[in-house]
C-alpha positions as CSV (number, residue, x, y, z in Angstrom):
1,M,10.1,11.9,-15.9
2,H,12.5,13.7,-13.6
3,S,16.2,13.1,-14.3
4,A,18.4,13.2,-11.3
5,T,21.0,15.9,-11.2
6,R,24.7,15.1,-10.7
7,A,24.4,16.3,-7.1
8,E,21.4,14.0,-6.4
9,R,23.2,11.0,-7.9
10,E,26.2,11.7,-5.8
11,C,24.0,11.8,-2.7
12,R,22.8,8.3,-3.5
13,K,26.2,6.8,-3.5
14,P,27.0,4.5,-0.6
15,G,28.4,6.4,2.3
16,R,28.2,6.1,6.1
17,P,25.7,3.6,7.5
18,R,22.1,4.7,7.6
19,D,20.9,6.3,10.8
20,E,17.7,4.5,11.3
21,G,16.4,7.2,13.7
22,V,16.7,9.8,10.9
23,R,15.2,7.4,8.4
24,E,12.2,6.9,10.7
25,K,11.8,10.7,11.1
26,I,11.8,11.2,7.4
27,L,9.1,8.5,6.8
28,N,7.0,9.9,9.7
29,A,7.4,13.4,8.2
30,A,6.2,12.1,4.8
31,V,3.1,10.5,6.4
32,E,2.3,13.8,8.3
33,L,2.7,16.0,5.2
34,M,0.8,13.7,3.0
35,E,-2.1,13.9,5.4
36,E,-1.8,17.6,5.7
37,T,-1.1,18.7,2.1
38,G,-1.6,15.8,-0.3
39,Y,0.9,14.5,-2.8
40,S,0.9,17.3,-5.4
41,R,2.0,20.0,-2.9
42,L,4.5,17.7,-1.1
43,T,8.2,18.3,-1.7
44,C,11.4,16.5,-0.6
45,D,12.5,19.9,0.8
46,A,9.4,20.0,3.1
47,I,9.9,16.3,4.1
48,A,13.6,17.0,5.0
49,Q,12.7,20.2,6.9
50,R,9.9,18.5,8.9
51,A,12.3,15.6,9.7
52,G,15.1,17.9,10.7
53,A,17.3,16.3,8.0
54,G,19.1,17.5,5.0
55,K,17.6,17.1,1.5
56,A,20.8,15.2,0.5
57,T,19.9,12.6,3.2
58,V,16.5,12.0,1.7
59,Y,18.0,11.5,-1.8
60,R,20.7,9.2,-0.4
61,W,18.1,6.7,0.6
62,W,15.3,7.3,-1.9
63,P,15.5,8.2,-5.6
64,N,12.5,10.5,-5.7
65,K,9.5,11.9,-3.8
66,A,7.3,9.0,-4.9
67,A,9.6,6.4,-3.4
68,V,9.7,8.2,0.0
69,V,5.9,8.4,0.0
70,I,5.2,4.8,-0.9
71,N,7.8,3.6,1.6
72,A,6.2,5.7,4.3
73,F,2.8,4.3,3.4
74,V,3.9,0.7,3.4
75,E,5.7,0.9,6.7
76,S,2.9,2.8,8.4
77,V,0.2,0.2,7.5
78,A,2.2,-3.0,7.5
79,P,1.7,-3.7,11.2
80,E,-2.1,-3.4,10.7
81,L,-2.1,-5.7,7.6
82,P,-0.2,-8.8,8.3
83,N,-0.6,-11.1,5.3
84,Q,-0.5,-14.6,6.5
85,K,-2.5,-17.8,6.0
86,L,-5.2,-18.4,8.5
87,S,-7.1,-21.6,9.6
88,S,-9.6,-21.5,6.7
89,L,-10.3,-19.8,3.4
90,E,-13.4,-18.2,5.0
91,E,-11.3,-16.7,7.8
92,Y,-8.6,-15.6,5.5
93,V,-10.9,-13.7,3.2
94,T,-13.1,-12.2,5.9
95,V,-10.3,-11.2,8.3
96,H,-8.1,-9.7,5.6
97,M,-10.9,-7.7,4.0
98,R,-12.0,-6.5,7.5
99,R,-8.5,-5.4,8.4
100,F,-8.0,-3.6,5.1
101,T,-11.3,-1.8,5.5
102,K,-10.4,-0.6,9.0
103,V,-7.2,0.9,7.5
104,L,-9.2,2.6,4.7
105,M,-11.6,4.1,7.3
106,G,-8.7,5.9,9.1
107,S,-6.2,8.5,8.1
108,K,-4.3,6.0,6.0
109,G,-7.3,5.7,3.7
110,G,-6.9,9.3,2.7
111,F,-3.2,8.7,2.3
112,L,-3.8,5.8,-0.1
113,A,-6.5,7.7,-2.0
114,A,-4.0,10.5,-2.6
115,V,-1.4,8.1,-3.8
116,I,-3.8,6.3,-6.2
117,A,-5.0,9.7,-7.6
118,A,-1.3,10.8,-8.0
119,A,-0.5,7.6,-9.8
120,Q,-2.9,8.4,-12.6
121,E,-0.8,11.4,-13.6
122,D,2.7,10.6,-12.3
123,P,4.6,7.5,-13.7
124,E,7.0,7.6,-10.8
125,V,4.2,7.2,-8.3
126,E,2.6,4.4,-10.3
127,A,5.8,2.5,-10.6
128,A,6.6,2.9,-6.8
129,F,3.1,1.9,-5.8
130,L,3.1,-1.2,-7.9
131,S,6.6,-2.4,-7.1
132,H,6.7,-1.6,-3.4
133,W,3.1,-2.2,-2.4
134,L,0.6,-3.8,-4.7
135,N,2.6,-6.4,-6.5
136,P,4.5,-7.8,-3.4
137,R,1.2,-8.1,-1.5
138,R,-0.6,-9.7,-4.4
139,T,2.3,-12.2,-4.8
140,V,1.9,-13.3,-1.2
141,S,-1.9,-13.4,-1.3
142,R,-1.8,-15.4,-4.6
143,R,0.5,-18.0,-3.0
144,I,-1.8,-18.3,0.0
145,L,-4.9,-18.7,-2.2
146,Q,-3.0,-21.4,-4.2
147,E,-2.4,-23.3,-0.9
148,Y,-6.2,-23.2,-0.1
149,R,-6.9,-24.4,-3.6
150,D,-4.4,-27.3,-3.3
151,E,-6.2,-28.3,-0.1
152,G,-9.5,-28.5,-2.0
153,L,-11.0,-25.4,-0.2
154,L,-11.1,-23.3,-3.3
155,S,-12.7,-24.0,-6.6
156,P,-9.9,-25.5,-8.8
157,D,-10.9,-23.4,-11.8
158,A,-10.9,-20.1,-9.9
159,D,-8.7,-17.3,-11.4
160,L,-6.7,-16.2,-8.4
161,D,-5.9,-12.7,-9.7
162,L,-9.6,-12.3,-10.3
163,V,-10.3,-13.4,-6.8
164,L,-8.0,-10.8,-5.4
165,D,-9.6,-8.1,-7.6
166,A,-13.0,-9.2,-6.3
167,M,-11.7,-9.0,-2.7
168,Y,-10.1,-5.6,-2.8
169,G,-11.4,-3.8,-5.9
170,P,-14.8,-2.9,-4.4
171,L,-13.1,-1.4,-1.3
172,H,-10.8,0.8,-3.4
173,F,-13.8,1.8,-5.5
174,V,-15.8,3.0,-2.4
175,L,-12.6,4.7,-1.1
176,M,-12.2,6.7,-4.3
177,L,-15.8,7.4,-5.3
178,R,-17.3,7.7,-1.8
179,H,-20.7,6.6,-3.1
180,A,-21.1,4.4,0.0
181,K,-19.8,4.3,3.5
182,L,-16.9,2.0,4.3
183,S,-17.6,-0.1,7.3
184,T,-16.6,-3.5,8.7
185,S,-20.1,-4.8,8.1
186,Y,-19.7,-3.8,4.4
187,A,-16.4,-5.7,4.3
188,E,-18.0,-8.8,5.9
189,N,-21.0,-8.8,3.6
190,L,-18.8,-8.5,0.6
191,A,-16.6,-11.3,1.9
192,A,-19.6,-13.6,2.3
193,L,-20.7,-12.8,-1.3
194,I,-17.2,-13.6,-2.6
195,L,-16.9,-16.8,-0.6
196,N,-20.2,-18.1,-1.9
197,G,-18.8,-17.9,-5.4
198,L,-15.5,-19.6,-4.4
199,K,-16.8,-22.8,-3.0
200,P,-15.8,-26.0,-4.9
201,R,-18.7,-27.2,-7.0
């Protein structure tokens, strides 16, 4: 694992307030470069250069390349993936799976695939991906599913983590292996299959 140099550690110390405009440019640059070159060839130098910022600025706000990339991904897809409770369990599962599939069908799908692939080899990417994206979203989703279960809309013996794996695992599987074509109809059919197994007995 990369150990920060003294210069990098100095860059991360609190200083003047963040310039949100520069921060946004850095995140946008990370998204653009990820889509152009992929993670392995991406560098903080390239991100800084594309953003018109200094490398020290990047390291002042993020500890490593992985953190910049995951932060960029989260902020770029968050508006498309609001994670809130809907009027019914059926609507929640179907709408959220459809929304996620639409994201995967666009350029952000390639971005996510590159991040997942990089996480297999790079512990920093894995840690950033889990702590800033996967775990927070699963925590919110688990709470929402628990509310549906408390209302009697979900089988009381359902394993909520397994439910989330069933919802999103197949979509990630198709994204990475490309053995089938991602589509909203695929997401809706998968949602119907899952919902049939979640009904209280």
